[in-house]
C-alpha positions as CSV (number, residue, x, y, z in Angstrom):
1,X,-19.5,39.5,-2.5
2,X,-21.2,36.5,-1.2
3,X,-19.1,33.5,-0.5
4,X,-20.9,30.1,0.0
5,X,-18.2,27.4,1.1
6,X,-21.3,25.3,2.8
7,X,-20.1,21.5,2.5
8,X,-16.3,22.5,2.6
9,X,-14.2,21.1,5.7
10,X,-11.1,23.5,6.2
11,X,-7.9,22.8,8.3
12,X,-6.2,26.0,9.4
13,X,-3.0,26.3,11.1
14,X,-2.2,28.6,13.7
15,X,-5.6,29.1,14.2
16,X,-6.0,29.9,18.1
17,X,-5.4,33.6,17.5
18,X,-4.7,36.7,15.1
19,X,-4.9,35.9,11.5
20,X,-5.5,32.3,12.1
21,X,-8.5,32.8,14.2
22,X,-9.7,35.3,12.1
23,X,-9.6,33.1,9.1
24,X,-11.5,30.5,10.9
25,X,-14.3,33.0,12.1
26,X,-14.9,34.0,8.3
27,X,-14.7,30.7,6.8
28,X,-16.9,29.2,9.3
29,X,-19.4,32.0,8.7
30,X,-19.4,31.3,5.0
31,X,-20.5,27.6,5.8
32,X,-17.3,25.7,6.2
33,X,-16.6,23.6,9.0
34,X,-13.3,24.4,10.3
35,X,-10.7,22.3,12.3
36,X,-7.9,24.1,13.6
37,X,-4.3,23.3,14.9
38,X,-2.5,25.5,17.3
39,X,0.3,24.9,19.7
40,X,-1.9,26.3,22.6
41,X,-5.5,25.5,23.3
42,X,-5.8,29.1,25.0
43,X,-6.0,32.4,22.5
44,X,-2.6,34.2,22.4
45,X,-4.4,37.6,22.4
46,X,-7.4,39.0,23.7
47,X,-10.7,37.6,22.0
48,X,-13.0,34.7,22.2
49,X,-11.5,30.8,22.2
50,X,-11.8,28.9,19.0
51,X,-14.9,27.1,20.2
52,X,-16.6,30.5,19.9
53,X,-15.8,31.8,16.6
54,X,-16.8,28.6,14.5
55,X,-20.3,26.9,14.1
56,X,-19.0,23.8,13.5
57,X,-15.5,22.2,14.2
58,X,-12.7,22.0,16.7
59,X,-9.3,22.8,17.7
60,X,-6.5,20.5,17.9
61,X,-3.7,21.4,20.3
62,X,-0.3,20.6,18.6
63,X,2.9,21.5,16.7
64,X,2.6,21.9,13.0
65,X,6.3,20.8,12.7
66,X,5.7,17.4,14.2
67,X,4.2,14.8,11.9
68,X,2.1,13.0,14.4
69,X,0.4,16.4,15.5
70,X,-0.6,17.0,12.0
71,X,-2.0,13.3,11.6
72,X,-4.1,14.2,14.9
73,X,-5.4,17.4,13.0
74,X,-6.5,15.4,9.8
75,X,-7.8,12.6,11.9
76,X,-10.1,15.3,13.5
77,X,-11.1,16.9,10.4
78,X,-12.0,13.7,8.8
79,X,-14.6,13.2,11.4
80,X,-16.4,15.8,9.3
81,X,-15.3,14.7,5.9
82,X,-12.1,15.1,3.7
83,X,-10.6,18.4,4.0
84,X,-11.4,20.5,0.6
85,X,-9.5,23.6,2.0
86,X,-6.0,23.9,4.0
87,X,-4.8,27.1,5.2
88,X,-1.4,27.1,6.2
89,X,-1.1,30.0,8.5
90,X,1.2,28.9,11.5
91,X,4.2,30.5,12.0
92,X,6.4,32.4,14.4
93,X,8.5,35.7,14.1
94,X,12.2,36.6,14.5
95,X,14.4,39.4,14.1
96,X,18.0,40.0,13.1
97,X,20.6,39.6,10.3
98,X,22.2,36.1,9.2
99,X,24.8,37.0,11.8
100,X,22.4,37.2,14.3
101,X,20.4,34.3,13.8
102,X,21.9,31.0,15.0
103,X,21.7,27.5,13.4
104,X,18.9,26.5,15.7
105,X,16.4,29.3,15.0
106,X,17.2,29.4,11.4
107,X,16.1,25.3,11.4
108,X,13.3,26.3,13.6
109,X,12.1,28.9,11.3
110,X,11.9,26.6,8.2
111,X,10.6,23.5,10.2
112,X,7.4,25.6,11.0
113,X,6.9,27.7,7.9
114,X,8.0,25.4,5.2
115,X,8.0,21.9,6.9
116,X,4.6,22.6,8.6
117,X,3.0,23.4,5.3
118,X,4.9,20.2,3.5
119,X,3.3,18.1,6.2
120,X,-0.1,19.5,5.7
121,X,-0.3,19.5,1.9
122,X,1.0,15.8,1.9
123,X,-2.1,15.0,3.9
124,X,-4.4,17.2,2.2
125,X,-3.4,16.7,-1.5
126,X,-4.4,13.0,-2.1
127,X,-8.0,13.2,-1.5
128,X,-8.2,17.1,-3.1
129,X,-6.8,15.5,-6.4
130,X,-9.2,12.5,-6.3
131,X,-12.1,14.7,-5.8
132,X,-10.7,17.2,-8.5
133,X,-11.2,20.1,-6.1
134,X,-9.2,21.8,-3.5
135,X,-8.0,25.0,-2.3
136,X,-4.8,25.6,-0.6
137,X,-3.7,28.7,0.8
138,X,-0.1,29.5,2.4
139,X,0.9,32.6,4.6
140,X,3.9,34.1,3.0
141,X,4.4,37.6,4.0
142,X,5.7,40.8,2.2
143,X,9.2,40.2,3.4
144,X,9.0,37.3,0.8
145,X,8.8,39.8,-1.9
146,X,10.8,43.0,-1.0
147,X,13.6,43.5,1.6
148,X,13.0,43.8,5.0
149,X,15.6,44.5,7.3
150,X,16.9,42.4,10.1
151,X,14.3,39.6,8.8
152,X,17.1,37.0,7.4
153,X,15.5,33.8,8.6
154,X,12.0,34.9,8.7
155,X,12.0,36.4,5.2
156,X,14.0,33.6,3.9
157,X,11.4,31.1,5.1
158,X,8.5,32.8,3.5
159,X,10.1,33.0,0.2
160,X,10.7,29.4,0.3
161,X,6.9,29.0,1.0
162,X,6.1,31.3,-2.1
163,X,8.2,28.9,-4.2
164,X,6.5,26.0,-2.9
165,X,3.4,27.7,-3.4
166,X,3.9,28.0,-7.2
167,X,5.7,24.4,-7.4
168,X,2.7,22.9,-5.6
169,X,0.2,24.6,-8.2
170,X,2.4,23.8,-11.2
171,X,2.2,19.9,-10.0
172,X,-1.6,19.9,-9.0
173,X,-3.6,22.6,-10.8
174,X,-4.6,20.1,-13.5
175,X,-6.3,17.9,-10.8
176,X,-8.5,21.0,-10.1
177,X,-6.5,21.9,-7.0
178,X,-5.6,25.7,-6.6
179,X,-2.9,26.8,-4.7
180,X,-1.9,30.4,-3.6
181,X,-0.3,32.5,-1.0
182,X,-1.3,35.6,0.7
183,X,1.6,37.9,1.7
184,X,0.4,40.3,4.7
185,X,2.2,43.5,5.4
186,X,1.9,45.2,9.1
187,X,-1.1,43.7,10.6
188,X,-1.9,44.6,14.0
189,X,-5.4,44.3,15.9
190,X,-6.5,47.6,17.3
191,X,-3.5,49.5,16.3
192,X,-3.8,52.5,13.7
193,X,-1.1,54.2,11.7
194,X,-1.5,57.5,13.8
195,X,-0.8,55.8,16.9
196,X,2.9,55.2,15.6
197,X,3.6,58.3,13.6
198,X,5.3,61.3,15.1
199,X,6.1,59.5,18.5
200,X,9.5,59.0,20.2
201,X,11.2,55.8,20.6
202,X,10.5,55.9,24.3
203,X,6.9,56.7,23.8
204,X,6.3,53.6,21.6
205,X,8.5,51.3,23.5
206,X,8.2,47.7,21.8
207,X,6.4,49.2,18.9
208,X,9.0,51.4,17.5
209,X,10.8,49.2,15.1
210,X,7.3,49.5,13.5
211,X,7.6,53.0,12.5
212,X,9.8,52.5,9.4
213,X,7.7,49.5,8.4
214,X,4.5,51.9,8.4
215,X,6.0,54.8,6.6
216,X,6.0,52.3,3.9
217,X,2.3,51.3,4.0
218,X,0.9,53.6,1.3
219,X,-2.8,53.4,3.1
220,X,-3.4,55.9,6.0
221,X,-4.2,52.8,8.3
222,X,-2.8,49.5,9.2
223,X,-4.4,46.2,8.6
224,X,-5.9,43.8,10.9
225,X,-6.2,40.1,11.0
226,X,-9.7,40.2,9.2
227,X,-8.3,42.1,6.3
228,X,-5.9,39.0,5.5
229,X,-8.9,36.5,6.3
230,X,-11.0,38.2,3.8
231,X,-8.3,37.6,1.0
232,X,-7.9,34.0,2.2
233,X,-11.6,33.3,2.0
234,X,-11.7,34.9,-1.5
235,X,-9.0,32.7,-2.7
236,X,-10.7,29.5,-1.2
237,X,-14.1,30.5,-2.8
238,X,-15.4,29.8,-6.1
239,X,-15.0,33.3,-7.2
240,X,-11.5,32.6,-7.6
241,X,-11.8,29.6,-9.5
242,X,-9.4,30.8,-12.5
243,X,-6.7,31.9,-9.8
244,X,-3.8,29.6,-8.9
245,X,0.1,30.1,-8.2
246,X,-0.4,33.6,-7.1
247,X,1.0,35.6,-4.4
248,X,-1.7,38.0,-3.1
249,X,-0.1,41.1,-1.1
250,X,-2.2,42.5,1.7
251,X,0.1,45.2,2.6
252,X,-1.7,48.5,2.1
253,X,0.9,49.3,-0.8
254,X,3.9,48.4,0.9
255,X,5.5,45.9,-1.6
256,X,5.4,48.8,-4.4
């Protein structure tokens, strides 16, 4: 499928590494100007810097939960034009039941995942509504769709983001703004399913907790950031012009 995003300006949060950087790379390769936001200017993992993966655009260093930093993101984006694409990807992980998670962490999880998307959407929507064209994609999680053990704060925040996605679509789709979400499953760059199965906890180390999750993945491999970026880019494209208020699992079959 050929995707032409020439002339579009996209803002992508959490764009410094992983899914965010892969999304910025693919949107850029399809012709969009991409302005990213990330807490750190340096890549969080092995790989190229943001400026090396986008043909046109820039990376703003800031915290998506801070309104002033999101203002800076949009000021930088508007140097190229009003954003017609917004990808709310920024997030953090956490492990624990509700008894394990203290109030500060609970609030932090919602502040980044939910309030961060709120700040971006509040700034992006007026111009999208006026133009009669907007594409918003929120990064949810398979944990928002099916139970995921010891993920009380993370899964709850992602569930709130799914509800926010549907509400935004209900309120703004009549103005030509499409709002959807992607729900990734296990996404690990450079990690294969066979790397986990059949090994002891000592052999796996920090990856031991992934084994049970991997067993729920129907496909014989684990997804990588580019798999999610493809789904995001599709939802941002004209090929998805009749799709809104949907949550697209990119989970290798986990959610069924």
